[in-house]
C-alpha positions as CSV (number, residue, x, y, z in Angstrom):
1,X,-79.1,201.3,152.7
2,X,-79.9,197.5,151.7
3,X,-83.7,197.0,151.0
4,X,-85.8,194.6,148.9
5,X,-88.9,196.1,147.2
6,X,-91.0,193.2,145.9
7,X,-93.8,195.4,144.5
8,X,-93.8,198.4,142.1
9,X,-92.0,201.4,143.6
10,X,-93.0,204.9,142.9
11,X,-90.8,207.9,143.5
12,X,-92.0,210.0,140.7
13,X,-91.3,213.9,141.2
14,X,-89.8,213.2,144.4
15,X,-87.2,216.0,145.7
16,X,-84.3,214.4,147.3
17,X,-82.6,217.2,149.4
18,X,-80.2,215.1,150.6
19,X,-78.0,211.9,149.6
20,X,-80.4,209.5,148.0
21,X,-78.8,206.0,149.0
22,X,-80.6,202.9,147.3
23,X,-76.9,201.0,147.3
24,X,-77.5,197.0,147.4
25,X,-81.2,197.6,146.7
26,X,-83.3,195.1,144.7
27,X,-86.2,196.4,143.0
28,X,-88.3,193.3,141.9
29,X,-91.0,195.1,139.9
30,X,-91.0,198.3,137.7
31,X,-89.6,201.3,139.6
32,X,-90.5,204.9,138.8
33,X,-87.9,208.0,139.4
34,X,-89.5,210.2,136.7
35,X,-89.2,213.8,137.2
36,X,-87.4,213.3,140.4
37,X,-84.6,215.7,141.5
38,X,-81.6,214.6,143.4
39,X,-79.8,217.5,145.2
40,X,-77.2,215.2,146.7
41,X,-75.4,212.0,145.7
42,X,-77.7,209.2,144.0
43,X,-76.3,206.2,145.2
44,X,-77.3,203.0,143.4
45,X,-74.1,201.2,143.8
46,X,-74.7,197.3,143.4
47,X,-78.6,197.8,143.0
48,X,-80.6,195.4,140.9
49,X,-83.5,196.5,138.7
50,X,-85.0,193.3,137.7
51,X,-87.9,194.9,135.6
52,X,-87.9,198.4,134.3
53,X,-86.2,201.4,135.9
54,X,-87.5,204.7,134.9
55,X,-85.8,208.0,135.5
56,X,-87.3,210.1,132.6
57,X,-86.6,213.8,133.0
58,X,-85.0,213.4,136.3
59,X,-82.1,215.9,137.5
60,X,-79.2,215.1,139.1
61,X,-77.5,218.1,140.9
62,X,-74.2,216.0,141.9
63,X,-73.0,212.6,141.3
64,X,-75.0,209.6,140.3
65,X,-73.3,206.3,141.3
66,X,-74.4,203.3,139.4
67,X,-71.2,200.9,139.7
68,X,-71.4,197.4,139.6
69,X,-75.3,197.7,139.3
70,X,-77.4,195.1,137.1
71,X,-80.6,196.1,135.2
72,X,-82.9,194.6,132.8
73,X,-84.0,197.8,131.4
74,X,-83.3,201.6,132.2
75,X,-84.8,204.6,130.9
76,X,-82.9,208.0,131.2
77,X,-84.8,210.1,128.6
78,X,-84.3,213.8,128.4
79,X,-82.2,213.7,131.9
80,X,-79.8,216.3,133.0
81,X,-76.6,214.7,134.8
82,X,-73.8,216.6,136.7
83,X,-71.6,213.6,136.8
84,X,-71.9,209.9,136.4
85,X,-70.3,206.8,137.4
86,X,-71.4,203.8,135.7
87,X,-68.4,201.5,136.1
88,X,-68.7,197.6,136.1
89,X,-72.6,197.7,135.7
90,X,-74.2,195.0,133.5
91,X,-77.1,196.4,131.7
92,X,-79.5,194.6,129.2
93,X,-81.3,197.7,127.8
94,X,-80.8,201.3,128.5
95,X,-82.1,204.6,127.2
96,X,-80.2,207.8,127.4
97,X,-82.1,209.6,124.6
98,X,-81.6,213.6,124.6
99,X,-79.9,213.7,127.8
100,X,-77.2,216.0,129.0
101,X,-74.1,215.0,130.7
102,X,-72.4,218.3,132.0
103,X,-69.4,217.1,133.9
104,X,-67.1,214.0,133.7
105,X,-68.7,210.7,132.9
106,X,-67.3,207.1,133.4
107,X,-68.8,203.8,131.9
108,X,-65.6,202.0,131.7
109,X,-65.9,198.2,132.0
110,X,-69.6,198.3,131.7
111,X,-71.6,195.5,129.9
112,X,-74.6,196.6,127.9
113,X,-76.3,194.6,125.6
114,X,-78.4,197.6,123.9
115,X,-77.9,201.3,124.6
116,X,-79.2,204.5,123.1
117,X,-77.2,207.8,123.3
118,X,-79.2,209.4,120.5
119,X,-79.0,213.3,120.6
120,X,-77.0,213.4,123.8
121,X,-74.9,216.2,124.7
122,X,-71.3,215.4,126.5
123,X,-69.9,218.5,127.9
124,X,-66.9,217.1,129.4
125,X,-64.4,214.1,129.5
126,X,-66.3,210.8,128.5
127,X,-64.6,207.5,129.6
128,X,-65.7,204.4,127.6
129,X,-62.5,202.2,128.2
130,X,-63.2,198.7,128.1
131,X,-66.9,199.1,127.7
132,X,-68.8,196.5,126.0
133,X,-71.7,197.3,123.7
134,X,-73.7,194.7,121.8
135,X,-75.7,197.5,120.1
136,X,-75.1,201.2,120.7
137,X,-76.5,204.4,118.8
138,X,-74.7,207.7,119.4
139,X,-76.4,209.4,116.3
140,X,-76.8,213.1,116.3
141,X,-74.9,213.3,119.6
142,X,-72.6,215.9,120.3
143,X,-69.2,215.7,122.0
144,X,-67.9,219.0,123.3
145,X,-64.5,218.0,124.8
146,X,-62.4,214.7,124.9
147,X,-63.7,211.2,124.8
148,X,-61.7,207.8,125.1
149,X,-62.8,204.6,123.6
150,X,-59.7,202.5,124.2
151,X,-60.4,198.5,124.2
152,X,-64.0,199.5,123.6
153,X,-66.1,196.4,122.1
154,X,-68.6,197.3,119.5
155,X,-70.1,193.7,119.0
156,X,-72.9,193.8,116.6
157,X,-73.3,197.5,115.5
158,X,-72.7,200.9,116.5
159,X,-74.1,203.9,114.9
160,X,-72.3,207.2,115.0
161,X,-74.1,208.7,112.4
162,X,-74.4,212.8,112.4
163,X,-72.3,212.9,115.4
164,X,-70.0,216.4,116.1
165,X,-66.9,216.2,117.6
166,X,-66.0,219.7,118.9
167,X,-62.4,218.7,119.6
168,X,-61.7,215.8,117.3
169,X,-58.0,215.5,118.1
170,X,-59.2,214.8,121.8
171,X,-61.2,211.8,120.6
172,X,-59.3,208.7,121.0
173,X,-60.1,205.3,119.3
174,X,-57.6,202.8,120.3
175,X,-57.3,198.9,120.2
176,X,-60.7,198.3,119.1
177,X,-62.7,196.8,116.2
178,X,-64.7,199.3,114.1
179,X,-65.5,197.1,111.4
180,X,-69.2,197.1,112.4
181,X,-69.5,200.9,112.8
182,X,-71.8,203.3,110.7
183,X,-70.2,206.9,110.3
184,X,-72.8,208.5,108.1
185,X,-72.2,212.4,107.7
186,X,-69.7,212.2,110.7
187,X,-66.3,213.9,110.3
188,X,-63.7,211.5,111.4
189,X,-60.8,213.1,109.3
190,X,-59.0,214.7,112.6
191,X,-59.7,212.0,115.1
192,X,-57.1,210.4,116.9
193,X,-56.9,206.6,116.0
194,X,-54.2,204.6,118.1
195,X,-52.7,201.3,117.5
196,X,-54.4,198.1,116.6
197,X,-57.7,199.5,115.1
198,X,-59.7,197.0,112.9
199,X,-61.8,199.0,110.5
200,X,-64.0,199.0,107.4
201,X,-62.2,199.9,104.1
202,X,-63.9,203.2,103.8
203,X,-62.9,204.3,107.4
204,X,-59.4,203.0,106.7
205,X,-59.0,205.2,103.7
206,X,-60.1,208.3,105.7
207,X,-57.6,207.5,108.3
208,X,-54.8,207.4,105.7
209,X,-55.9,210.4,103.9
210,X,-55.7,212.2,107.4
């Protein structure tokens, strides 16, 4: 599908029983998918949200494809994701507060200005390789399996406060700068820190102590 919505688009509580294809679509005004249910693939490849894209309390039964998309502001508050591909996107502001990611997620090579993952649950592998965050907040989130932060960029500030890593040896931070990272009440003593890590002094001491 390739379409242009010049006015506000309302899809609240819509049940998409088949694949929902909004690829290459431009949404010029606010777009609402709040409470929508996607039973098939939700395809937003190379779409563009020029104002707000709201998906609060939506449910994705299969895969959400958001690769190479652009957005001014997205809201995914309290959303259940089965699987998500968010590669090579450019997002100014994104809200994932209190959402659940059940299967693998891929945010690799995406550029975020500001993103909120507070109180999220990551149930499977998380790929943040080459992802860029100007400001990101993972506070109070839960990582149940592995996550790769390889060449990830925390530009201004990254909050990983009160984060719980159930399998800390499967969490990898490698070739990145952690000097602007806040880790209040987060146990990082068993995390896998790879080569070329730039870190604050308190973090360095924890790594050295093992």
